[in-house]
SEKE-677563 format. One line per field, with one value per residue: residue number from 1; x, y negated, z negated of N, C-alpha, C in turn. Coordinates in steps of 0.05 Angstrom, whole numbers, plus 5000, padded with zeros to 4 digits. Atoms other than C-alpha are relative to their C-alpha. Example, Ala and Ser with C-alpha at 12.3 -4.5 7.8 and 13.67 -1.06 7.14 Angstrom:
k	1|2
nc1	5018|4984
nc2	5024|5024
nc3	5000|5001
cac1	5246|5273
cac2	5090|5021
cac3	4844|4857
cc1	5018|4985
cc2	4976|4978
cc3	5000|4986
//
This chain:
k	1|2|3|4|5|6|7|8|9|10|11|12|13|14|15|16|17|18|19|20|21|22|23|24|25|26|27|28|29|30|31|32|33|34|35|36|37|38|39|40|41|42|43|44|45|46|47|48|49|50|51|52|53|54|55|56|57|58|59|60|61|62|63|64|65|66|67|68|69|70|71|72|73|74|75|76|77|78|79|80|81|82|83|84|85|86|87|88|89|90|91|92|93|94|95|96|97|98|99|100|101|102|103|104|105|106|107|108|109|110|111|112|113|114|115|116|117|118|119|120|121|122|123|124|125|126|127|128|129|130|131|132|133|134|135|136|137|138|139|140|141|142|143|144|145|146|147|148|149|150|151|152|153|154|155|156|157|158|159|160|161|162|163|164|165|166|167|168|169|170|171|172|173|174|175|176|177|178|179|180|181|182|183|184|185|186|187|188|189|190|191|192|193|194|195|196|197|198|199|200|201|202|203|204|205|206|207|208|209|210|211|212|213|214|215|216|217|218|219|220|221|222|223
nc1	5017|4982|5000|5002|4989|5011|4981|5013|5016|4990|5007|5029|5005|4993|5020|5025|4995|5000|5030|5013|4987|5021|4993|5009|5029|5007|4995|5021|5025|4999|5003|5029|5014|4993|5015|5028|5003|4997|5024|5021|4994|5009|5029|5008|4994|5021|5025|4996|5002|5027|5015|4993|5015|5029|5002|4996|5025|5020|4994|5008|5029|5009|4995|5019|5026|4998|5003|5028|5015|4997|5015|5029|5006|4999|5025|5021|4998|5009|5029|5013|4997|5018|5028|5006|5001|5026|5021|5001|5012|5028|5010|4999|5020|5027|5006|4991|5021|5012|5011|5027|5019|5000|5014|5028|5011|5003|5023|5025|5004|5005|5028|5009|4987|4972|4986|4973|4984|4973|4992|4971|4991|4971|4991|4972|4992|4978|4987|4987|4981|5004|4976|4999|4995|4973|4999|4982|4979|5014|5014|5028|5004|5012|5015|4995|5023|5002|5004|5028|5005|5026|5014|5016|5016|5017|5019|5008|5021|5008|5027|5013|5027|5013|5029|5012|4984|4974|4988|5018|4998|4972|5002|5017|4983|4981|5014|5007|4976|4993|5020|5001|4989|4972|4982|5005|4986|4970|4991|5007|5008|4977|4992|5024|4994|4996|5000|4974|5000|5027|4996|5023|5019|4991|5021|4991|5022|5022|5009|4980|4991|4976|4983|4992|4983|5001|4978|5001|4975|5006|4984|4975|4995|4971|4998
nc2	5024|5023|5020|5027|5020|5027|5019|5026|4997|5018|5028|5004|5001|5027|5018|4995|5010|5030|5010|4997|5017|5017|5030|5011|5002|5023|5022|5003|5007|5027|5018|5000|5015|5029|5009|5003|5022|5022|5003|5008|5028|5017|5002|5018|5027|5008|5004|5024|5022|5002|5010|5028|5016|5000|5018|5028|5007|5004|5025|5022|5001|5010|5027|5015|4999|5017|5028|5003|5002|5027|5019|4995|5012|5029|5007|4996|5023|5024|4998|5005|5029|5015|4994|5015|5028|5003|4997|5024|5021|4994|5006|5030|5012|4995|5006|5028|5020|5012|5026|5004|4987|5015|5024|4993|4994|5025|5015|4988|4998|5027|5003|5027|5019|4992|5004|4990|5023|4992|4973|4996|4971|4997|4972|4995|4973|4992|4980|4980|4987|4973|4983|4985|4970|4992|4971|4989|4983|4977|5011|5004|5029|5008|5024|5023|5013|5023|5025|5007|5027|5003|5025|5012|5022|5014|5019|5020|5017|5024|5007|5021|4995|5026|4995|5019|4998|4990|4979|4974|4983|4988|4972|4989|4998|4980|4974|4996|4992|4972|4981|4999|4973|5003|5002|4976|4980|5004|5004|4977|5003|5007|5028|5017|5028|5013|5029|5010|5030|5013|5027|5014|5012|5025|5012|5011|5015|4997|4972|4986|4974|4988|4985|4975|4982|4971|4986|4972|4985|4974|4977|4998|4979|4995|4991
nc3	5000|4998|5021|4990|5017|4993|5004|5007|5024|5021|4993|5005|5029|5008|4989|5015|5026|4997|4997|5025|5019|5014|4998|4974|5002|5018|4984|4980|5014|5009|4977|4994|5021|4994|4975|5009|5019|4983|4985|5019|5008|4976|5000|5021|4994|4980|5014|5016|4981|4991|5022|5004|4980|5008|5024|4989|4985|5021|5014|4982|5000|5027|5000|4984|5015|5023|4990|4992|5024|5012|4982|5007|5027|4995|4987|5020|5019|4985|4995|5025|5006|4981|5008|5025|4993|4986|5021|5016|4983|4998|5027|5004|4979|5007|5028|5005|5007|4977|5009|4989|5018|5025|4996|4996|5026|5014|4988|5007|5031|5010|5010|5002|5019|5003|4975|5000|4990|4993|5006|4995|5004|5005|4993|5006|4992|5016|4985|5015|4982|4994|5000|4975|5003|4997|4994|5019|4989|4986|4976|5008|5002|5025|4993|5013|5008|4983|5013|5002|5006|5014|4994|5021|4990|5019|4987|5018|4989|5016|4993|5014|5007|5001|5007|5019|5025|4991|5014|5003|4976|4998|5005|4979|4977|5006|4997|4971|4986|5008|4990|4971|4991|4992|5022|5016|4988|5003|5027|5016|5027|5018|4994|4998|4999|5027|5001|5006|5008|5001|5007|5013|4980|4986|4983|4974|4991|5020|5003|5016|4991|5011|4983|5012|4984|5004|4989|5002|4989|4985|5009|4988|4979|4995|4974
cac1	5001|5029|5045|5020|5056|5020|5073|5024|4994|5038|5024|4949|4953|4988|4936|4878|4912|4919|4846|4826|4867|4821|4858|4841|4768|4766|4796|4745|4687|4713|4719|4647|4625|4662|4629|4561|4572|4594|4533|4487|4523|4511|4438|4432|4465|4417|4358|4386|4392|4321|4294|4332|4301|4232|4244|4268|4204|4159|4194|4183|4109|4103|4136|4089|4028|4053|4057|3987|3961|3989|3959|3891|3898|3917|3857|3812|3836|3827|3757|3739|3764|3727|3663|3669|3681|3621|3579|3599|3584|3517|3503|3523|3480|3418|3425|3452|3414|3365|3350|3291|3255|3274|3248|3183|3174|3185|3133|3081|3093|3080|3021|2980|3014|3083|3133|3196|3250|3315|3340|3411|3442|3510|3544|3608|3647|3694|3745|3768|3831|3826|3874|3896|3891|3954|3978|4012|4069|4018|3992|3926|3896|3879|3821|3832|3786|3761|3765|3700|3668|3616|3566|3535|3478|3445|3385|3372|3308|3290|3217|3172|3107|3062|2996|2948|2989|3061|3095|3034|3047|3120|3104|3049|3099|3151|3100|3077|3149|3161|3096|3108|3123|3189|3220|3188|3218|3288|3293|3256|3242|3311|3321|3272|3267|3290|3280|3344|3324|3262|3264|3222|3159|3176|3135|3139|3092|3052|3044|3077|3116|3170|3228|3248|3297|3291|3344|3347|3404|3398|3422|3496|3513|3578|3597
cac2	5000|4934|4881|4811|4752|4683|4632|4574|4601|4560|4496|4508|4520|4455|4420|4451|4429|4358|4355|4378|4324|4289|4223|4216|4234|4183|4131|4145|4142|4077|4048|4067|4037|3971|3969|3980|3930|3879|3892|3886|3820|3793|3811|3779|3716|3715|3722|3666|3620|3636|3624|3558|3536|3556|3518|3456|3460|3468|3410|3366|3385|3370|3303|3285|3308|3270|3205|3219|3232|3169|3132|3163|3141|3070|3069|3094|3038|2985|3011|3011|2940|2916|2951|2919|2850|2858|2881|2820|2774|2807|2800|2727|2713|2746|2724|2652|2593|2571|2496|2498|2549|2510|2445|2479|2505|2436|2406|2457|2449|2374|2359|2298|2238|2272|2247|2284|2230|2272|2341|2367|2436|2454|2516|2542|2604|2643|2686|2753|2781|2848|2908|2939|3014|3053|3121|3166|3216|3270|3224|3215|3146|3115|3067|2997|2944|2892|2819|2790|2722|2704|2652|2606|2560|2508|2469|2402|2362|2290|2269|2214|2223|2164|2194|2160|2186|2190|2253|2300|2325|2346|2415|2426|2411|2455|2513|2502|2508|2572|2603|2588|2653|2627|2609|2669|2716|2686|2669|2729|2734|2719|2650|2593|2519|2479|2407|2370|2297|2256|2181|2135|2106|2051|2006|1987|1933|1941|2017|2059|2122|2169|2199|2271|2324|2399|2449|2522|2571|2622|2692|2700|2740|2774|2789
cac3	4999|5021|4969|4984|4957|4956|4962|4951|4888|4842|4882|4879|4805|4796|4839|4800|4735|4761|4781|4712|4678|4624|4629|4702|4688|4631|4677|4730|4681|4652|4722|4736|4670|4687|4755|4723|4668|4721|4762|4701|4680|4750|4746|4679|4704|4762|4714|4671|4731|4753|4681|4676|4741|4716|4651|4689|4733|4671|4635|4696|4697|4621|4631|4687|4647|4587|4628|4657|4587|4559|4619|4601|4528|4551|4597|4541|4495|4549|4565|4492|4484|4546|4523|4454|4485|4531|4472|4432|4491|4499|4425|4425|4487|4456|4384|4392|4364|4416|4408|4455|4411|4349|4377|4398|4328|4298|4344|4321|4245|4240|4193|4181|4149|4155|4209|4223|4232|4238|4244|4243|4251|4225|4255|4227|4247|4202|4239|4211|4244|4276|4273|4339|4349|4347|4369|4317|4326|4349|4405|4367|4372|4305|4315|4296|4269|4319|4303|4281|4273|4221|4242|4191|4210|4167|4188|4156|4164|4143|4143|4119|4081|4091|4063|4017|3958|3983|3962|3959|4029|4015|3987|4040|4095|4063|4060|4131|4156|4116|4141|4214|4254|4281|4215|4179|4230|4225|4152|4124|4050|4023|4056|4049|4056|3996|3978|3982|3972|3953|3953|3909|3941|3991|4036|4109|4134|4071|4078|4025|4041|4014|4049|4036|4061|4071|4085|4102|4117|4171|4153|4168|4231|4240|4312
cc1	5017|4996|4998|5009|4989|5020|4990|4986|5008|4992|4970|4994|5006|4979|4974|5004|4998|4972|4985|5012|4980|5006|4989|4969|4991|5003|4979|4972|5001|4997|4971|4985|5006|4984|4970|4995|5002|4975|4977|5005|4992|4970|4989|5005|4980|4973|5002|4996|4970|4982|5005|4985|4970|4995|5002|4973|4978|5004|4991|4969|4990|5006|4980|4973|5000|4994|4970|4982|5001|4985|4970|4995|5000|4975|4977|4999|4991|4970|4985|5000|4982|4972|4993|4997|4972|4977|4997|4989|4970|4985|4998|4979|4971|4994|5010|4975|4989|4986|4972|4978|4998|4984|4969|4987|4996|4977|4973|4996|4995|4971|4992|5015|5031|5014|5029|5019|5028|5003|5029|5005|5031|5008|5029|5005|5026|5011|5013|5017|4995|5027|4999|5002|5028|5001|5022|5021|4987|4983|4970|4996|4985|4985|5007|4974|4999|4998|4970|4997|4973|4988|4983|4986|4983|4984|4990|4978|4995|4973|4990|4971|4987|4969|4990|5015|5027|5014|4984|5003|5027|4999|4983|5018|5021|4988|4993|5025|5006|4981|4999|5015|5031|5018|4995|5016|5031|5009|4993|4991|5021|5008|4973|5009|5002|5001|5027|5002|4970|5004|4976|4982|5011|4977|5010|4975|4974|4990|5021|5007|5023|5014|5010|5017|4996|5024|4995|5025|4992|5016|5026|5000|5028|5001|5030
cc2	4976|4979|4972|4980|4972|4980|4974|5001|4981|4971|4996|4998|4974|4979|5003|4987|4969|4990|5003|4983|4981|4973|4989|4999|4976|4972|4995|4992|4971|4980|4997|4984|4970|4989|4995|4977|4973|4994|4991|4971|4982|4997|4983|4971|4989|4994|4973|4976|4996|4990|4971|4983|4998|4980|4972|4992|4995|4973|4976|4997|4987|4969|4984|5000|4982|4970|4997|4998|4975|4979|5001|4987|4968|4990|5000|4975|4974|5000|4994|4971|4984|5005|4984|4970|4994|5002|4975|4977|5002|4992|4970|4987|5005|4991|4970|4981|4986|4974|4995|5013|4986|4975|5004|5006|4975|4984|5012|5002|4972|4999|4971|4984|5006|4995|5009|4979|5010|5029|5005|5029|4999|5029|5002|5029|5007|5025|5021|5015|5030|5016|5016|5031|5006|5030|5012|5019|5025|4990|4998|4970|4995|4974|4977|4986|4975|4974|4993|4970|5000|4974|4991|4976|4988|4980|4979|4982|4976|4991|4977|5006|4973|5002|4982|5001|5011|5019|5025|5018|5014|5031|5013|5003|5021|5027|5005|5009|5028|5019|5003|5025|4998|5002|5025|5024|4998|5001|5024|4992|4989|4970|4984|4971|4989|4971|4989|4971|4991|4971|4989|4989|4974|4990|4988|4987|5004|5027|5016|5028|5010|5015|5025|5017|5029|5013|5030|5011|5024|5022|5001|5024|5004|5014|5010
cc3	5002|4977|5013|4980|5011|4991|4990|4974|4978|5007|4996|4970|4989|5008|4983|4970|5000|5003|4974|4979|4986|5001|5025|4998|4983|5015|5020|4988|4990|5023|5009|4981|5004|5023|4992|4982|5017|5016|4981|4992|5022|5000|4978|5005|5021|4986|4984|5017|5008|4976|4995|5020|4993|4977|5010|5015|4980|4984|5018|5000|4972|5000|5017|4986|4976|5008|5008|4974|4986|5015|4993|4974|5002|5013|4981|4981|5015|5005|4974|4993|5018|4993|4975|5006|5014|4981|4983|5016|5002|4974|4995|5018|4990|4972|4993|4992|5024|4992|5011|4983|4973|5003|5004|4973|4983|5009|4990|4968|4987|4988|4996|4979|4996|5028|4996|5014|5009|4993|5008|4994|4997|5003|4994|5006|4985|5014|4981|5020|5003|4998|5026|4995|5006|5004|4980|5013|5015|5023|4994|4995|4973|5006|4982|4991|5018|4985|5001|4992|4986|5005|4977|5011|4979|5014|4979|5012|4982|5010|4982|4994|4994|4993|4980|4973|5007|4982|4998|5023|5003|4998|5022|5026|4998|5005|5028|5016|4993|5011|5030|5009|5007|4976|4982|5012|4997|4971|4982|4972|4982|5004|5002|5000|4972|5002|4992|4991|4998|4990|4983|5020|5010|5017|5024|5011|4982|4996|4986|5013|4983|5021|4985|5019|4993|5012|4999|5015|5015|4989|5016|5020|5005|5028|5004
//
């Protein structure tokens, strides 16, 4: 039987031993891990860039919406102020002292032997400063207090009683004024005419008379 001799057996054994070297395998595995880690790091970097872009876009939208919201708040304040001013003008127009109506009332309250010689109105206005609305740190509007004006009206009358017994018609004239619908509606029950002056009997062309004064205060109105 022939004997076969493999001259390459030793070389193949050395090659197999080299291929099974654990250091080489570890180096290959480490290289693969480094490549995978680099790829994962690149993916994370890409994700971070995309997220940053999205954050920048959202921040831009928030800034735009904040400006629009602030503009809306400013418009609301301006609208509220304009509405308040219009309301005050309307209130002033509908509640002001109308001299035509007053004169008409005076014409209808004259009684016999009493002559109205003078009337005077005194109108004063007291201003109260307002407080402007403001926005707090939470962008909430804190309402202010509008400025207001308090109107005070005083009506003064001077008349002459030349009746048979001068002075007897003073209280009657005073009561007639108080009972007239115009004055009763304005003055109510808390305000009334009061006697401010009464002169001693005098005579003009031999006819005796007395002069007297009445005064009433209109209810104060704050606008």
